[in-house]
C-alpha positions in Angstrom: 0.1 0.1 -0.4 1.0 3.6 -0.9 2.8 6.1 1.3 1.3 9.4 -0.1 -2.7 10.7 0.3 -4.2 9.0 -3.0 -5.7 12.0 -5.4 -9.1 12.6 -5.1 -11.2 13.1 -8.2 -14.9 14.8 -7.8 -17.7 14.1 -10.1 -21.8 14.0 -10.3 -23.8 11.1 -9.9 -27.2 11.0 -11.5 -30.2 9.0 -9.5 -31.7 7.0 -12.1 -34.7 6.9 -10.0 -35.5 10.3 -10.0 -32.9 12.2 -11.9 -31.4 13.9 -9.0 -27.9 15.0 -8.9 -25.2 13.6 -5.9 -21.7 15.1 -5.4 -19.0 12.5 -5.2 -15.7 12.1 -4.8 -13.5 9.1 -6.4 -10.3 8.0 -4.7 -7.8 5.5 -5.5 -8.1 2.6 -8.0 -11.1 1.8 -9.9 -13.5 -1.1 -9.0 -11.7 -3.1 -11.9 -8.8 -2.9 -10.1 -9.3 -3.2 -6.3 -12.5 -3.5 -3.8 -14.4 -0.3 -3.1 -15.2 1.2 0.4 -18.2 3.6 0.1 -18.5 5.8 2.7 -21.8 7.0 4.1 -21.8 10.3 5.9 -23.5 10.9 9.3 -26.5 13.1 9.8 -24.8 16.9 9.0 -22.1 15.4 7.1 -21.1 15.4 3.5 -17.7 14.7 1.6 -16.2 17.6 2.4 -16.4 16.7 6.5 -14.6 13.3 5.7 -11.6 15.6 5.3 -8.4 13.3 4.3 -10.3 10.0 6.2 -11.2 8.4 3.0 -7.7 9.1 1.2 -5.8 7.6 4.0 -8.1 4.5 4.0 -7.7 3.9 0.2 -4.2 4.8 0.6 -3.4 2.3 3.8 -5.8 -0.6 2.2 -5.0 -0.1 -1.4 -8.7 -0.1 -2.0 -10.7 2.5 -4.0 -13.0 4.7 -2.3 -16.5 6.3 -3.3 -17.7 9.2 -1.0 -20.6 11.3 -1.8 -23.2 13.6 -0.1 -26.9 12.5 0.5 -29.7 14.5 -1.5 -30.0 18.1 0.3 -26.4 18.0 1.5 -23.1 19.3 0.6 -22.9 20.1 -3.6 -25.4 17.2 -4.0 -29.1 18.6 -5.2 -31.4 20.1 -2.6 -34.3 17.7 -1.4 -37.9 18.5 -0.4 -38.5 18.5 3.3 -40.0 17.6 5.6 -38.2 14.5 5.4 -39.2 11.0 6.4 -38.2 9.5 9.7 -36.2 7.1 8.0 -34.8 9.4 5.2 -31.1 8.0 5.9 -31.9 4.5 5.7 -33.3 4.9 1.8 -30.5 6.9 0.7 -27.7 23.3 15.6 -27.5 29.9 16.1 -23.7 29.2 15.1 -24.1 25.9 13.9 -25.8 27.5 10.9 -22.2 29.6 9.8 -20.5 26.5 10.9 -22.2 24.2 8.2 -22.6 26.4 5.5 -18.8 26.4 4.1 -19.2 22.3 3.4 -23.6 22.9 2.5 -23.7 25.9 0.7 -27.3 26.7 -0.5 -28.0 23.3 1.0 -27.2 24.4 4.6 -31.2 24.9 5.8 -32.1 21.7 3.9 -29.5 19.7 5.7 -30.0 20.9 8.8 -33.9 21.4 9.3 -34.0 18.1 7.3 -31.9 16.3 10.2 -33.4 18.7 12.8 -37.0 17.7 11.8 -36.6 13.6 11.9 -34.6 13.9 15.1 -37.7 15.5 16.9 -40.6 14.0 14.9 -42.8 11.7 17.2 -42.3 8.4 14.9 -38.5 8.8 15.2 -38.8 7.2 18.8 -40.2 4.2 17.3 -38.0 4.0 14.4 -35.2 1.3 14.5 -33.3 -0.8 12.1 -33.1 -3.9 14.4 -35.4 -6.0 12.3 -33.3 -5.8 9.4 -29.9 -6.6 10.9 -30.5 -10.2 10.1 -30.5 -9.7 6.7 -26.7 -9.1 6.4 -24.9 -11.5 5.0 -21.4 -9.9 4.2 -18.8 -8.9 7.1 -19.5 -6.0 9.7 -17.2 -3.7 11.1 -18.9 -2.0 14.2 -16.9 0.8 15.8 -18.0 2.9 18.8 -16.5 5.6 20.6 -16.4 4.2 24.4 -17.8 7.7 25.7 -20.4 8.3 22.5 -22.6 10.8 24.4 -25.3 9.8 21.6 -24.9 6.1 21.3 -25.0 3.8 23.6 -22.7 0.2 23.4 -25.9 -1.8 24.0 -26.2 -0.8 20.5 -23.3 -2.8 19.7 -25.0 -5.7 21.6 -28.2 -5.6 19.2 -25.8 -5.8 16.3 -24.1 -8.9 17.6 -27.0 -11.1 18.3 -28.8 -10.1 15.1 -25.9 -10.3 12.6 -24.1 -13.4 14.1 -20.3 -14.4 13.3 -19.6 -12.0 10.9 -19.4 -9.3 13.0 -16.3 -7.7 14.4 -16.8 -5.1 17.3 -14.2 -1.9 17.6 -14.8 0.1 21.3 -12.4 3.0 20.9 -11.3 4.0 24.2 -11.6 7.9 25.4 -13.4 8.5 21.9 -17.0 10.0 21.4 -19.2 10.1 18.6 -16.8 10.9 15.5 -14.2 8.0 16.1 -12.7 9.1 12.2 -12.4 12.3 13.5 -11.2 11.9 17.1 -9.0 8.9 16.8 -8.3 8.3 13.1 -5.2 6.9 13.3 -6.9 4.0 15.7 -9.6 4.0 13.5 -7.4 3.2 10.0 -5.9 0.6 11.9 -9.1 -1.2 12.6 -10.4 -0.9 9.5 -7.0 -1.9 7.7 -6.8 -4.6 9.5 -10.6 -5.6 9.1 -10.1 -5.6 4.9 -7.2 -7.2 5.0 -8.2 -10.4 6.6 -11.4 -10.2 4.5 -9.4 -9.7 1.2 -7.2 -12.2 2.3 -10.0 -14.6 2.8 -11.5 -14.0 -0.6 -7.9 -14.4 -2.1 
C-alpha cells in the first residue's frame, strides 16, 4: 500500500430513479482493479466533512473509495422537506455558520431535514434492528466508548442479530466521531479488517 495520500477526483452522480444529482468523489483504484469502500456520511455530514480520512484509508488498504453527499447535503441537489424519519436508511445559532462552508445553499435543507426528523414523534419508534438479520456480509462496527449519542448496547443488538460476520471495535476515550477523534486507531482497525477479508477471498 502507498505512503502518499491518494488523489481525489470529484464528479456528479445521477440517481436513476429520480434524476437528482449527488456530489461524489472517487479516490484510488477503479472497481476493476481493487475492492471499493463506500463512505456514508453522518446526519449533518457531506463529502468535505470526511476530510482526508477516505484518502488515508484508500492509501493504507489499496482499495478504491466512493464518497458522496446525500440529496440535500454538501454539493448535491437540494431535497424537498420535511423528510421522513427513515430518510437516512433509504438513501444546531452558530451551527448554521459552521455548516455553511460544507453545505452552501443546502445548509437550510441539511440542518432542518436532520433536526425535524430527530424531533418527530415517529422517530422514537424507528429502528433498523429487524433488518440486521438480512446482512450476509462481514461487518465492522466501530463506536466511541464515551459516545454521548449512542449506547454500547447498540453493539450488543448488532451482535445478536448479525451473528458471526461481525467484528466490534470500541474506541477508548472517544466520543461520537471516531474517524475524526481517533483517526489513526480507526484506520488501523479498518485496515486490519479489510486485509483479513481480502485475504480470505483470495
